[in-house]
Each structure stands twice: as structure tokens, then as C-alpha cells.
mmCIF file as Biopython writes it, N, C-alpha, C and O atoms, coordinates in Angstrom:
data_model
#
loop_
_atom_site.group_PDB
_atom_site.id
_atom_site.type_symbol
_atom_site.label_atom_id
_atom_site.label_alt_id
_atom_site.label_comp_id
_atom_site.label_asym_id
_atom_site.label_entity_id
_atom_site.label_seq_id
_atom_site.pdbx_PDB_ins_code
_atom_site.Cartn_x
_atom_site.Cartn_y
_atom_site.Cartn_z
_atom_site.occupancy
_atom_site.B_iso_or_equiv
_atom_site.auth_seq_id
_atom_site.auth_asym_id
_atom_site.pdbx_PDB_model_num
ATOM 1   N N  . MET A ? 1  ? 111.819 99.232  87.123  1.0 0.0 1  A 1 
ATOM 2   C CA . MET A ? 1  ? 113.002 98.423  86.940  1.0 0.0 1  A 1 
ATOM 3   C C  . MET A ? 1  ? 112.781 97.092  87.671  1.0 0.0 1  A 1 
ATOM 4   O O  . MET A ? 1  ? 112.298 97.081  88.803  1.0 0.0 1  A 1 
ATOM 5   N N  . VAL A ? 2  ? 113.126 95.992  87.037  1.0 0.0 2  A 1 
ATOM 6   C CA . VAL A ? 2  ? 112.935 94.673  87.611  1.0 0.0 2  A 1 
ATOM 7   C C  . VAL A ? 2  ? 113.781 94.513  88.872  1.0 0.0 2  A 1 
ATOM 8   O O  . VAL A ? 2  ? 114.933 94.945  88.922  1.0 0.0 2  A 1 
ATOM 9   N N  . LYS A ? 3  ? 113.194 93.888  89.883  1.0 0.0 3  A 1 
ATOM 10  C CA . LYS A ? 3  ? 113.787 93.635  91.205  1.0 0.0 3  A 1 
ATOM 11  C C  . LYS A ? 3  ? 113.867 94.893  92.071  1.0 0.0 3  A 1 
ATOM 12  O O  . LYS A ? 3  ? 114.341 94.818  93.204  1.0 0.0 3  A 1 
ATOM 13  N N  . GLN A ? 4  ? 113.417 96.047  91.570  1.0 0.0 4  A 1 
ATOM 14  C CA . GLN A ? 4  ? 113.434 97.278  92.349  1.0 0.0 4  A 1 
ATOM 15  C C  . GLN A ? 4  ? 112.391 97.207  93.457  1.0 0.0 4  A 1 
ATOM 16  O O  . GLN A ? 4  ? 111.255 96.795  93.222  1.0 0.0 4  A 1 
ATOM 17  N N  . LYS A ? 5  ? 112.775 97.605  94.651  1.0 0.0 5  A 1 
ATOM 18  C CA . LYS A ? 5  ? 111.848 97.682  95.772  1.0 0.0 5  A 1 
ATOM 19  C C  . LYS A ? 5  ? 111.448 99.134  95.963  1.0 0.0 5  A 1 
ATOM 20  O O  . LYS A ? 5  ? 112.239 100.047 95.725  1.0 0.0 5  A 1 
ATOM 21  N N  . ALA A ? 6  ? 110.202 99.339  96.399  1.0 0.0 6  A 1 
ATOM 22  C CA . ALA A ? 6  ? 109.698 100.688 96.599  1.0 0.0 6  A 1 
ATOM 23  C C  . ALA A ? 6  ? 108.631 100.669 97.678  1.0 0.0 6  A 1 
ATOM 24  O O  . ALA A ? 6  ? 108.079 99.622  98.018  1.0 0.0 6  A 1 
ATOM 25  N N  . LYS A ? 7  ? 108.356 101.846 98.204  1.0 0.0 7  A 1 
ATOM 26  C CA . LYS A ? 7  ? 107.290 102.016 99.189  1.0 0.0 7  A 1 
ATOM 27  C C  . LYS A ? 7  ? 106.214 102.892 98.563  1.0 0.0 7  A 1 
ATOM 28  O O  . LYS A ? 7  ? 106.521 103.918 97.955  1.0 0.0 7  A 1 
ATOM 29  N N  . ILE A ? 8  ? 104.961 102.494 98.707  1.0 0.0 8  A 1 
ATOM 30  C CA . ILE A ? 8  ? 103.859 103.283 98.168  1.0 0.0 8  A 1 
ATOM 31  C C  . ILE A ? 8  ? 103.722 104.558 98.986  1.0 0.0 8  A 1 
ATOM 32  O O  . ILE A ? 8  ? 103.640 104.525 100.214 1.0 0.0 8  A 1 
ATOM 33  N N  . VAL A ? 9  ? 103.699 105.691 98.274  1.0 0.0 9  A 1 
ATOM 34  C CA . VAL A ? 9  ? 103.574 107.001 98.917  1.0 0.0 9  A 1 
ATOM 35  C C  . VAL A ? 9  ? 102.114 107.438 98.909  1.0 0.0 9  A 1 
ATOM 36  O O  . VAL A ? 9  ? 101.588 107.865 99.937  1.0 0.0 9  A 1 
ATOM 37  N N  . SER A ? 10 ? 101.458 107.335 97.757  1.0 0.0 10 A 1 
ATOM 38  C CA . SER A ? 10 ? 100.051 107.719 97.659  1.0 0.0 10 A 1 
ATOM 39  C C  . SER A ? 10 ? 99.427  107.104 96.417  1.0 0.0 10 A 1 
ATOM 40  O O  . SER A ? 10 ? 100.112 106.556 95.553  1.0 0.0 10 A 1 
ATOM 41  N N  . LEU A ? 11 ? 98.101  107.210 96.356  1.0 0.0 11 A 1 
ATOM 42  C CA . LEU A ? 11 ? 97.339  106.708 95.221  1.0 0.0 11 A 1 
ATOM 43  C C  . LEU A ? 11 ? 96.658  107.876 94.528  1.0 0.0 11 A 1 
ATOM 44  O O  . LEU A ? 11 ? 96.102  108.756 95.184  1.0 0.0 11 A 1 
ATOM 45  N N  . LYS A ? 12 ? 96.701  107.884 93.190  1.0 0.0 12 A 1 
ATOM 46  C CA . LYS A ? 12 ? 96.029  108.922 92.406  1.0 0.0 12 A 1 
ATOM 47  C C  . LYS A ? 12 ? 94.719  108.409 91.832  1.0 0.0 12 A 1 
ATOM 48  O O  . LYS A ? 12 ? 94.124  109.062 90.975  1.0 0.0 12 A 1 
ATOM 49  N N  . ALA A ? 13 ? 94.265  107.260 92.284  1.0 0.0 13 A 1 
ATOM 50  C CA . ALA A ? 13 ? 93.050  106.652 91.742  1.0 0.0 13 A 1 
ATOM 51  C C  . ALA A ? 13 ? 91.875  106.902 92.681  1.0 0.0 13 A 1 
ATOM 52  O O  . ALA A ? 13 ? 92.023  106.909 93.903  1.0 0.0 13 A 1 
ATOM 53  N N  . SER A ? 14 ? 90.718  107.103 92.087  1.0 0.0 14 A 1 
ATOM 54  C CA . SER A ? 14 ? 89.502  107.275 92.874  1.0 0.0 14 A 1 
ATOM 55  C C  . SER A ? 14 ? 88.414  106.396 92.282  1.0 0.0 14 A 1 
ATOM 56  O O  . SER A ? 14 ? 88.626  105.719 91.276  1.0 0.0 14 A 1 
ATOM 57  N N  . GLY A ? 15 ? 87.274  106.413 92.901  1.0 0.0 15 A 1 
ATOM 58  C CA . GLY A ? 15 ? 86.148  105.637 92.389  1.0 0.0 15 A 1 
ATOM 59  C C  . GLY A ? 15 ? 86.416  104.149 92.420  1.0 0.0 15 A 1 
ATOM 60  O O  . GLY A ? 15 ? 87.104  103.654 93.313  1.0 0.0 15 A 1 
ATOM 61  N N  . GLU A ? 16 ? 85.874  103.434 91.447  1.0 0.0 16 A 1 
ATOM 62  C CA . GLU A ? 16 ? 85.975  101.980 91.381  1.0 0.0 16 A 1 
ATOM 63  C C  . GLU A ? 16 ? 87.429  101.510 91.280  1.0 0.0 16 A 1 
ATOM 64  O O  . GLU A ? 16 ? 87.815  100.551 91.947  1.0 0.0 16 A 1 
ATOM 65  N N  . LEU A ? 17 ? 88.226  102.173 90.460  1.0 0.0 17 A 1 
ATOM 66  C CA . LEU A ? 17 ? 89.625  101.778 90.320  1.0 0.0 17 A 1 
ATOM 67  C C  . LEU A ? 17 ? 90.380  101.978 91.627  1.0 0.0 17 A 1 
ATOM 68  O O  . LEU A ? 17 ? 91.158  101.113 92.028  1.0 0.0 17 A 1 
ATOM 69  N N  . GLY A ? 18 ? 90.163  103.100 92.293  1.0 0.0 18 A 1 
ATOM 70  C CA . GLY A ? 18 ? 90.813  103.353 93.573  1.0 0.0 18 A 1 
ATOM 71  C C  . GLY A ? 18 ? 90.445  102.305 94.615  1.0 0.0 18 A 1 
ATOM 72  O O  . GLY A ? 18 ? 91.301  101.835 95.365  1.0 0.0 18 A 1 
ATOM 73  N N  . ARG A ? 19 ? 89.168  101.942 94.656  1.0 0.0 19 A 1 
ATOM 74  C CA . ARG A ? 19 ? 88.718  100.926 95.601  1.0 0.0 19 A 1 
ATOM 75  C C  . ARG A ? 19 ? 89.354  99.580  95.280  1.0 0.0 19 A 1 
ATOM 76  O O  . ARG A ? 19 ? 89.790  98.862  96.180  1.0 0.0 19 A 1 
ATOM 77  N N  . ARG A ? 20 ? 89.405  99.246  94.008  1.0 0.0 20 A 1 
ATOM 78  C CA . ARG A ? 20 ? 90.004  97.973  93.585  1.0 0.0 20 A 1 
ATOM 79  C C  . ARG A ? 20 ? 91.479  97.901  93.966  1.0 0.0 20 A 1 
ATOM 80  O O  . ARG A ? 20 ? 91.947  96.874  94.457  1.0 0.0 20 A 1 
ATOM 81  N N  . ILE A ? 21 ? 92.206  98.985  93.742  1.0 0.0 21 A 1 
ATOM 82  C CA . ILE A ? 21 ? 93.630  99.022  94.096  1.0 0.0 21 A 1 
ATOM 83  C C  . ILE A ? 21 ? 93.806  98.870  95.607  1.0 0.0 21 A 1 
ATOM 84  O O  . ILE A ? 21 ? 94.662  98.108  96.056  1.0 0.0 21 A 1 
ATOM 85  N N  . ARG A ? 22 ? 93.012  99.580  96.382  1.0 0.0 22 A 1 
ATOM 86  C CA . ARG A ? 22 ? 93.096  99.467  97.844  1.0 0.0 22 A 1 
ATOM 87  C C  . ARG A ? 22 ? 92.713  98.067  98.318  1.0 0.0 22 A 1 
ATOM 88  O O  . ARG A ? 22 ? 93.328  97.540  99.245  1.0 0.0 22 A 1 
ATOM 89  N N  . ASP A ? 23 ? 91.706  97.460  97.693  1.0 0.0 23 A 1 
ATOM 90  C CA . ASP A ? 23 ? 91.282  96.110  98.068  1.0 0.0 23 A 1 
ATOM 91  C C  . ASP A ? 23 ? 92.386  95.082  97.828  1.0 0.0 23 A 1 
ATOM 92  O O  . ASP A ? 23 ? 92.415  94.041  98.486  1.0 0.0 23 A 1 
ATOM 93  N N  . MET A ? 24 ? 93.289  95.363  96.899  1.0 0.0 24 A 1 
ATOM 94  C CA . MET A ? 24 ? 94.405  94.455  96.629  1.0 0.0 24 A 1 
ATOM 95  C C  . MET A ? 24 ? 95.534  94.638  97.645  1.0 0.0 24 A 1 
ATOM 96  O O  . MET A ? 24 ? 96.550  93.945  97.567  1.0 0.0 24 A 1 
ATOM 97  N N  . GLY A ? 25 ? 95.370  95.555  98.587  1.0 0.0 25 A 1 
ATOM 98  C CA . GLY A ? 25 ? 96.384  95.774  99.613  1.0 0.0 25 A 1 
ATOM 99  C C  . GLY A ? 25 ? 97.408  96.821  99.251  1.0 0.0 25 A 1 
ATOM 100 O O  . GLY A ? 25 ? 98.406  96.981  99.954  1.0 0.0 25 A 1 
ATOM 101 N N  . LEU A ? 26 ? 97.178  97.539  98.160  1.0 0.0 26 A 1 
ATOM 102 C CA . LEU A ? 26 ? 98.120  98.571  97.733  1.0 0.0 26 A 1 
ATOM 103 C C  . LEU A ? 26 ? 97.732  99.884  98.404  1.0 0.0 26 A 1 
ATOM 104 O O  . LEU A ? 26 ? 96.916  100.651 97.892  1.0 0.0 26 A 1 
ATOM 105 N N  . LEU A ? 27 ? 98.337  100.118 99.555  1.0 0.0 27 A 1 
ATOM 106 C CA . LEU A ? 27 ? 98.028  101.276 100.391 1.0 0.0 27 A 1 
ATOM 107 C C  . LEU A ? 27 ? 99.308  102.041 100.701 1.0 0.0 27 A 1 
ATOM 108 O O  . LEU A ? 27 ? 100.390 101.454 100.672 1.0 0.0 27 A 1 
ATOM 109 N N  . PRO A ? 28 ? 99.212  103.342 100.999 1.0 0.0 28 A 1 
ATOM 110 C CA . PRO A ? 28 ? 100.409 104.090 101.383 1.0 0.0 28 A 1 
ATOM 111 C C  . PRO A ? 28 ? 101.141 103.409 102.537 1.0 0.0 28 A 1 
ATOM 112 O O  . PRO A ? 28 ? 100.529 102.965 103.509 1.0 0.0 28 A 1 
ATOM 113 N N  . GLY A ? 29 ? 102.468 103.340 102.406 1.0 0.0 29 A 1 
ATOM 114 C CA . GLY A ? 29 ? 103.309 102.720 103.423 1.0 0.0 29 A 1 
ATOM 115 C C  . GLY A ? 29 ? 103.668 101.278 103.129 1.0 0.0 29 A 1 
ATOM 116 O O  . GLY A ? 29 ? 104.587 100.737 103.745 1.0 0.0 29 A 1 
ATOM 117 N N  . VAL A ? 30 ? 102.966 100.639 102.201 1.0 0.0 30 A 1 
ATOM 118 C CA . VAL A ? 30 ? 103.219 99.237  101.872 1.0 0.0 30 A 1 
ATOM 119 C C  . VAL A ? 30 ? 104.434 99.140  100.946 1.0 0.0 30 A 1 
ATOM 120 O O  . VAL A ? 30 ? 104.573 99.920  100.004 1.0 0.0 30 A 1 
ATOM 121 N N  . GLU A ? 31 ? 105.311 98.173  101.228 1.0 0.0 31 A 1 
ATOM 122 C CA . GLU A ? 31 ? 106.472 97.942  100.371 1.0 0.0 31 A 1 
ATOM 123 C C  . GLU A ? 31 ? 106.115 96.962  99.270  1.0 0.0 31 A 1 
ATOM 124 O O  . GLU A ? 31 ? 105.416 95.975  99.498  1.0 0.0 31 A 1 
ATOM 125 N N  . ILE A ? 32 ? 106.605 97.248  98.072  1.0 0.0 32 A 1 
ATOM 126 C CA . ILE A ? 32 ? 106.380 96.385  96.911  1.0 0.0 32 A 1 
ATOM 127 C C  . ILE A ? 32 ? 107.719 96.117  96.233  1.0 0.0 32 A 1 
ATOM 128 O O  . ILE A ? 32 ? 108.705 96.811  96.480  1.0 0.0 32 A 1 
ATOM 129 N N  . GLN A ? 33 ? 107.737 95.107  95.383  1.0 0.0 33 A 1 
ATOM 130 C CA . GLN A ? 33 ? 108.916 94.823  94.555  1.0 0.0 33 A 1 
ATOM 131 C C  . GLN A ? 33 ? 108.441 94.499  93.154  1.0 0.0 33 A 1 
ATOM 132 O O  . GLN A ? 33 ? 107.514 93.709  92.976  1.0 0.0 33 A 1 
ATOM 133 N N  . VAL A ? 34 ? 109.068 95.103  92.159  1.0 0.0 34 A 1 
ATOM 134 C CA . VAL A ? 34 ? 108.754 94.811  90.762  1.0 0.0 34 A 1 
ATOM 135 C C  . VAL A ? 34 ? 109.421 93.487  90.410  1.0 0.0 34 A 1 
ATOM 136 O O  . VAL A ? 34 ? 110.642 93.362  90.504  1.0 0.0 34 A 1 
ATOM 137 N N  . LEU A ? 35 ? 108.628 92.502  90.008  1.0 0.0 35 A 1 
ATOM 138 C CA . LEU A ? 35 ? 109.166 91.192  89.642  1.0 0.0 35 A 1 
ATOM 139 C C  . LEU A ? 35 ? 109.466 91.075  88.163  1.0 0.0 35 A 1 
ATOM 140 O O  . LEU A ? 35 ? 110.395 90.367  87.775  1.0 0.0 35 A 1 
ATOM 141 N N  . GLY A ? 36 ? 108.697 91.756  87.333  1.0 0.0 36 A 1 
ATOM 142 C CA . GLY A ? 36 ? 108.934 91.673  85.904  1.0 0.0 36 A 1 
ATOM 143 C C  . GLY A ? 36 ? 107.796 92.275  85.109  1.0 0.0 36 A 1 
ATOM 144 O O  . GLY A ? 36 ? 106.787 92.720  85.656  1.0 0.0 36 A 1 
ATOM 145 N N  . ARG A ? 37 ? 107.989 92.275  83.802  1.0 0.0 37 A 1 
ATOM 146 C CA . ARG A ? 37 ? 106.997 92.812  82.882  1.0 0.0 37 A 1 
ATOM 147 C C  . ARG A ? 37 ? 106.769 91.801  81.762  1.0 0.0 37 A 1 
ATOM 148 O O  . ARG A ? 37 ? 107.641 90.998  81.431  1.0 0.0 37 A 1 
ATOM 149 N N  . ALA A ? 38 ? 105.587 91.867  81.199  1.0 0.0 38 A 1 
ATOM 150 C CA . ALA A ? 38 ? 105.278 91.026  80.048  1.0 0.0 38 A 1 
ATOM 151 C C  . ALA A ? 38 ? 106.116 91.482  78.850  1.0 0.0 38 A 1 
ATOM 152 O O  . ALA A ? 38 ? 106.661 92.585  78.872  1.0 0.0 38 A 1 
ATOM 153 N N  . PRO A ? 39 ? 106.229 90.661  77.814  1.0 0.0 39 A 1 
ATOM 154 C CA . PRO A ? 39 ? 107.050 91.021  76.654  1.0 0.0 39 A 1 
ATOM 155 C C  . PRO A ? 39 ? 106.718 92.379  76.021  1.0 0.0 39 A 1 
ATOM 156 O O  . PRO A ? 39 ? 107.616 93.057  75.522  1.0 0.0 39 A 1 
ATOM 157 N N  . LEU A ? 40 ? 105.476 92.774  76.035  1.0 0.0 40 A 1 
ATOM 158 C CA . LEU A ? 40 ? 105.097 94.086  75.481  1.0 0.0 40 A 1 
ATOM 159 C C  . LEU A ? 40 ? 105.013 95.162  76.554  1.0 0.0 40 A 1 
ATOM 160 O O  . LEU A ? 40 ? 104.425 96.220  76.332  1.0 0.0 40 A 1 
ATOM 161 N N  . GLN A ? 41 ? 105.607 94.889  77.735  1.0 0.0 41 A 1 
ATOM 162 C CA . GLN A ? 41 ? 105.695 95.819  78.858  1.0 0.0 41 A 1 
ATOM 163 C C  . GLN A ? 41 ? 104.374 96.037  79.596  1.0 0.0 41 A 1 
ATOM 164 O O  . GLN A ? 41 ? 104.298 96.916  80.454  1.0 0.0 41 A 1 
ATOM 165 N N  . ASP A ? 42 ? 103.342 95.270  79.289  1.0 0.0 42 A 1 
ATOM 166 C CA . ASP A ? 42 ? 102.062 95.425  79.968  1.0 0.0 42 A 1 
ATOM 167 C C  . ASP A ? 42 ? 101.429 94.049  80.071  1.0 0.0 42 A 1 
ATOM 168 O O  . ASP A ? 42 ? 101.173 93.447  79.029  1.0 0.0 42 A 1 
ATOM 169 N N  . PRO A ? 43 ? 101.167 93.523  81.221  1.0 0.0 43 A 1 
ATOM 170 C CA . PRO A ? 43 ? 101.155 94.136  82.556  1.0 0.0 43 A 1 
ATOM 171 C C  . PRO A ? 43 ? 102.504 94.026  83.265  1.0 0.0 43 A 1 
ATOM 172 O O  . PRO A ? 43 ? 103.475 93.496  82.725  1.0 0.0 43 A 1 
ATOM 173 N N  . VAL A ? 44 ? 102.529 94.543  84.491  1.0 0.0 44 A 1 
ATOM 174 C CA . VAL A ? 44 ? 103.701 94.477  85.354  1.0 0.0 44 A 1 
ATOM 175 C C  . VAL A ? 44 ? 103.359 93.561  86.533  1.0 0.0 44 A 1 
ATOM 176 O O  . VAL A ? 44 ? 102.248 93.611  87.060  1.0 0.0 44 A 1 
ATOM 177 N N  . ALA A ? 45 ? 104.322 92.723  86.946  1.0 0.0 45 A 1 
ATOM 178 C CA . ALA A ? 45 ? 104.139 91.823  88.083  1.0 0.0 45 A 1 
ATOM 179 C C  . ALA A ? 45 ? 104.814 92.419  89.311  1.0 0.0 45 A 1 
ATOM 180 O O  . ALA A ? 45 ? 105.977 92.819  89.261  1.0 0.0 45 A 1 
ATOM 181 N N  . LEU A ? 46 ? 104.075 92.472  90.409  1.0 0.0 46 A 1 
ATOM 182 C CA . LEU A ? 46 ? 104.565 93.041  91.659  1.0 0.0 46 A 1 
ATOM 183 C C  . LEU A ? 46 ? 104.508 92.003  92.765  1.0 0.0 46 A 1 
ATOM 184 O O  . LEU A ? 46 ? 103.640 91.130  92.774  1.0 0.0 46 A 1 
ATOM 185 N N  . ARG A ? 47 ? 105.442 92.110  93.695  1.0 0.0 47 A 1 
ATOM 186 C CA . ARG A ? 47 ? 105.408 91.304  94.914  1.0 0.0 47 A 1 
ATOM 187 C C  . ARG A ? 47 ? 104.888 92.216  96.010  1.0 0.0 47 A 1 
ATOM 188 O O  . ARG A ? 47 ? 105.500 93.238  96.320  1.0 0.0 47 A 1 
ATOM 189 N N  . VAL A ? 48 ? 103.752 91.842  96.598  1.0 0.0 48 A 1 
ATOM 190 C CA . VAL A ? 48 ? 103.130 92.615  97.663  1.0 0.0 48 A 1 
ATOM 191 C C  . VAL A ? 48 ? 102.864 91.643  98.798  1.0 0.0 48 A 1 
ATOM 192 O O  . VAL A ? 48 ? 102.196 90.627  98.606  1.0 0.0 48 A 1 
ATOM 193 N N  . TYR A ? 49 ? 103.386 91.952  99.992  1.0 0.0 49 A 1 
ATOM 194 C CA . TYR A ? 49 ? 103.301 91.021  101.113 1.0 0.0 49 A 1 
ATOM 195 C C  . TYR A ? 49 ? 103.894 89.682  100.653 1.0 0.0 49 A 1 
ATOM 196 O O  . TYR A ? 49 ? 105.063 89.644  100.268 1.0 0.0 49 A 1 
ATOM 197 N N  . ASP A ? 50 ? 103.144 88.609  100.681 1.0 0.0 50 A 1 
ATOM 198 C CA . ASP A ? 50 ? 103.666 87.301  100.278 1.0 0.0 50 A 1 
ATOM 199 C C  . ASP A ? 50 ? 102.997 86.769  99.023  1.0 0.0 50 A 1 
ATOM 200 O O  . ASP A ? 50 ? 102.940 85.555  98.827  1.0 0.0 50 A 1 
ATOM 201 N N  . PHE A ? 51 ? 102.493 87.646  98.174  1.0 0.0 51 A 1 
ATOM 202 C CA . PHE A ? 51 ? 101.853 87.175  96.953  1.0 0.0 51 A 1 
ATOM 203 C C  . PHE A ? 51 ? 102.280 88.017  95.756  1.0 0.0 51 A 1 
ATOM 204 O O  . PHE A ? 51 ? 102.794 89.126  95.901  1.0 0.0 51 A 1 
ATOM 205 N N  . THR A ? 52 ? 102.053 87.460  94.578  1.0 0.0 52 A 1 
ATOM 206 C CA . THR A ? 52 ? 102.368 88.151  93.328  1.0 0.0 52 A 1 
ATOM 207 C C  . THR A ? 52 ? 101.090 88.725  92.755  1.0 0.0 52 A 1 
ATOM 208 O O  . THR A ? 52 ? 100.050 88.066  92.738  1.0 0.0 52 A 1 
ATOM 209 N N  . LEU A ? 53 ? 101.175 89.951  92.288  1.0 0.0 53 A 1 
ATOM 210 C CA . LEU A ? 53 ? 100.028 90.679  91.776  1.0 0.0 53 A 1 
ATOM 211 C C  . LEU A ? 53 ? 100.409 91.269  90.428  1.0 0.0 53 A 1 
ATOM 212 O O  . LEU A ? 53 ? 101.515 91.788  90.276  1.0 0.0 53 A 1 
ATOM 213 N N  . THR A ? 54 ? 99.527  91.203  89.455  1.0 0.0 54 A 1 
ATOM 214 C CA . THR A ? 54 ? 99.799  91.852  88.173  1.0 0.0 54 A 1 
ATOM 215 C C  . THR A ? 54 ? 98.833  93.012  87.980  1.0 0.0 54 A 1 
ATOM 216 O O  . THR A ? 54 ? 97.647  92.918  88.297  1.0 0.0 54 A 1 
ATOM 217 N N  . LEU A ? 55 ? 99.368  94.105  87.454  1.0 0.0 55 A 1 
ATOM 218 C CA . LEU A ? 55 ? 98.584  95.304  87.182  1.0 0.0 55 A 1 
ATOM 219 C C  . LEU A ? 55 ? 98.850  95.775  85.762  1.0 0.0 55 A 1 
ATOM 220 O O  . LEU A ? 55 ? 99.975  95.683  85.273  1.0 0.0 55 A 1 
ATOM 221 N N  . ARG A ? 56 ? 97.837  96.270  85.115  1.0 0.0 56 A 1 
ATOM 222 C CA . ARG A ? 56 ? 98.020  96.934  83.827  1.0 0.0 56 A 1 
ATOM 223 C C  . ARG A ? 56 ? 98.767  98.239  84.078  1.0 0.0 56 A 1 
ATOM 224 O O  . ARG A ? 56 ? 98.698  98.800  85.172  1.0 0.0 56 A 1 
ATOM 225 N N  . ASN A ? 57 ? 99.470  98.713  83.078  1.0 0.0 57 A 1 
ATOM 226 C CA . ASN A ? 57 ? 100.226 99.956  83.228  1.0 0.0 57 A 1 
ATOM 227 C C  . ASN A ? 57 ? 99.336  101.130 83.614  1.0 0.0 57 A 1 
ATOM 228 O O  . ASN A ? 57 ? 99.743  101.971 84.416  1.0 0.0 57 A 1 
ATOM 229 N N  . ASN A ? 58 ? 98.114  101.205 83.052  1.0 0.0 58 A 1 
ATOM 230 C CA . ASN A ? 58 ? 97.247  102.338 83.391  1.0 0.0 58 A 1 
ATOM 231 C C  . ASN A ? 58 ? 96.819  102.286 84.858  1.0 0.0 58 A 1 
ATOM 232 O O  . ASN A ? 58 ? 96.496  103.325 85.432  1.0 0.0 58 A 1 
ATOM 233 N N  . GLU A ? 59 ? 96.808  101.112 85.475  1.0 0.0 59 A 1 
ATOM 234 C CA . GLU A ? 59 ? 96.520  100.997 86.907  1.0 0.0 59 A 1 
ATOM 235 C C  . GLU A ? 59 ? 97.767  101.333 87.718  1.0 0.0 59 A 1 
ATOM 236 O O  . GLU A ? 59 ? 97.698  102.093 88.684  1.0 0.0 59 A 1 
ATOM 237 N N  . ALA A ? 60 ? 98.896  100.772 87.327  1.0 0.0 60 A 1 
ATOM 238 C CA . ALA A ? 60 ? 100.147 101.007 88.050  1.0 0.0 60 A 1 
ATOM 239 C C  . ALA A ? 60 ? 100.562 102.475 87.999  1.0 0.0 60 A 1 
ATOM 240 O O  . ALA A ? 60 ? 101.184 102.972 88.938  1.0 0.0 60 A 1 
ATOM 241 N N  . ASP A ? 61 ? 100.227 103.168 86.923  1.0 0.0 61 A 1 
ATOM 242 C CA . ASP A ? 61 ? 100.588 104.587 86.789  1.0 0.0 61 A 1 
ATOM 243 C C  . ASP A ? 61 ? 99.914  105.455 87.844  1.0 0.0 61 A 1 
ATOM 244 O O  . ASP A ? 61 ? 100.345 106.585 88.077  1.0 0.0 61 A 1 
ATOM 245 N N  . ARG A ? 62 ? 98.885  104.956 88.473  1.0 0.0 62 A 1 
ATOM 246 C CA . ARG A ? 62 ? 98.154  105.730 89.483  1.0 0.0 62 A 1 
ATOM 247 C C  . ARG A ? 62 ? 98.681  105.504 90.901  1.0 0.0 62 A 1 
ATOM 248 O O  . ARG A ? 62 ? 98.122  106.019 91.870  1.0 0.0 62 A 1 
ATOM 249 N N  . ILE A ? 63 ? 99.759  104.731 91.010  1.0 0.0 63 A 1 
ATOM 250 C CA . ILE A ? 63 ? 100.379 104.452 92.313  1.0 0.0 63 A 1 
ATOM 251 C C  . ILE A ? 63 ? 101.715 105.172 92.372  1.0 0.0 63 A 1 
ATOM 252 O O  . ILE A ? 63 ? 102.626 104.870 91.602  1.0 0.0 63 A 1 
ATOM 253 N N  . LEU A ? 64 ? 101.828 106.125 93.290  1.0 0.0 64 A 1 
ATOM 254 C CA . LEU A ? 64 ? 103.071 106.876 93.457  1.0 0.0 64 A 1 
ATOM 255 C C  . LEU A ? 64 ? 103.946 106.156 94.467  1.0 0.0 64 A 1 
ATOM 256 O O  . LEU A ? 64 ? 103.506 105.842 95.573  1.0 0.0 64 A 1 
ATOM 257 N N  . VAL A ? 65 ? 105.189 105.895 94.081  1.0 0.0 65 A 1 
ATOM 258 C CA . VAL A ? 65 ? 106.102 105.148 94.958  1.0 0.0 65 A 1 
ATOM 259 C C  . VAL A ? 65 ? 107.403 105.907 95.169  1.0 0.0 65 A 1 
ATOM 260 O O  . VAL A ? 65 ? 107.766 106.802 94.406  1.0 0.0 65 A 1 
ATOM 261 N N  . GLN A ? 66 ? 108.093 105.511 96.241  1.0 0.0 66 A 1 
ATOM 262 C CA . GLN A ? 66 ? 109.436 106.024 96.526  1.0 0.0 66 A 1 
ATOM 263 C C  . GLN A ? 66 ? 110.376 104.822 96.477  1.0 0.0 66 A 1 
ATOM 264 O O  . GLN A ? 66 ? 110.213 103.887 97.261  1.0 0.0 66 A 1 
ATOM 265 N N  . PRO A ? 67 ? 111.353 104.827 95.576  1.0 0.0 67 A 1 
ATOM 266 C CA . PRO A ? 67 ? 112.290 103.699 95.498  1.0 0.0 67 A 1 
ATOM 267 C C  . PRO A ? 67 ? 113.037 103.515 96.818  1.0 0.0 67 A 1 
ATOM 268 O O  . PRO A ? 67 ? 113.366 104.490 97.494  1.0 0.0 67 A 1 
ATOM 269 N N  . LEU A ? 68 ? 113.296 102.277 97.173  1.0 0.0 68 A 1 
ATOM 270 C CA . LEU A ? 68 ? 114.050 101.953 98.383  1.0 0.0 68 A 1 
ATOM 271 C C  . LEU A ? 68 ? 115.448 101.517 97.979  1.0 0.0 68 A 1 
ATOM 272 O O  . LEU A ? 68 ? 115.625 100.916 96.920  1.0 0.0 68 A 1 
ATOM 273 N N  . PRO A ? 69 ? 116.439 101.810 98.804  1.0 0.0 69 A 1 
ATOM 274 C CA . PRO A ? 69 ? 117.796 101.362 98.484  1.0 0.0 69 A 1 
ATOM 275 C C  . PRO A ? 69 ? 117.877 99.843  98.500  1.0 0.0 69 A 1 
ATOM 276 O O  . PRO A ? 69 ? 117.149 99.178  99.237  1.0 0.0 69 A 1 
ATOM 277 N N  . ASP A ? 70 ? 118.770 99.304  97.681  1.0 0.0 70 A 1 
ATOM 278 C CA . ASP A ? 70 ? 118.918 97.837  97.595  1.0 0.0 70 A 1 
ATOM 279 C C  . ASP A ? 70 ? 119.526 97.264  98.843  1.0 0.0 70 A 1 
ATOM 280 O O  . ASP A ? 70 ? 119.718 96.051  98.935  1.0 0.0 70 A 1 
#
């Protein structure tokens, strides 16, 4: 959901994809915010720390999050 804030709980990615996700700063405990989605719903734009990051849905699906209250 757009503007939803969440905390990363765990990652289901391993190998090269897992390393790439971790290298982008997406680690358990990090707070993120969904900024928006492309017209066809792929990719998704996230706010992580002080930068905007876009992920394909197949990458984002491997990140387990817990929604945070508004």
C-alpha cells in the first residue's frame, strides 16, 4: 500500500539476489516506506534511510515485513 511504513523482519533470498538485497541496505530491523508503484505495478519504489530504491516485484516478494502503525 502506498505510503505504508514497515520494518523488515527477514529475507527469503539467498545467493546473488540475497547479497544484492543486503548490499542495498535491506536488512532485518530496517524501516522502509512504500512510495509508489509503476503503472503496471512493477517495479515498486521504496524509501530506505534517506534514499529512494526501486525493486522488481520478484525481488520485493523475498523481503518479509511487519507493517508499522501510521
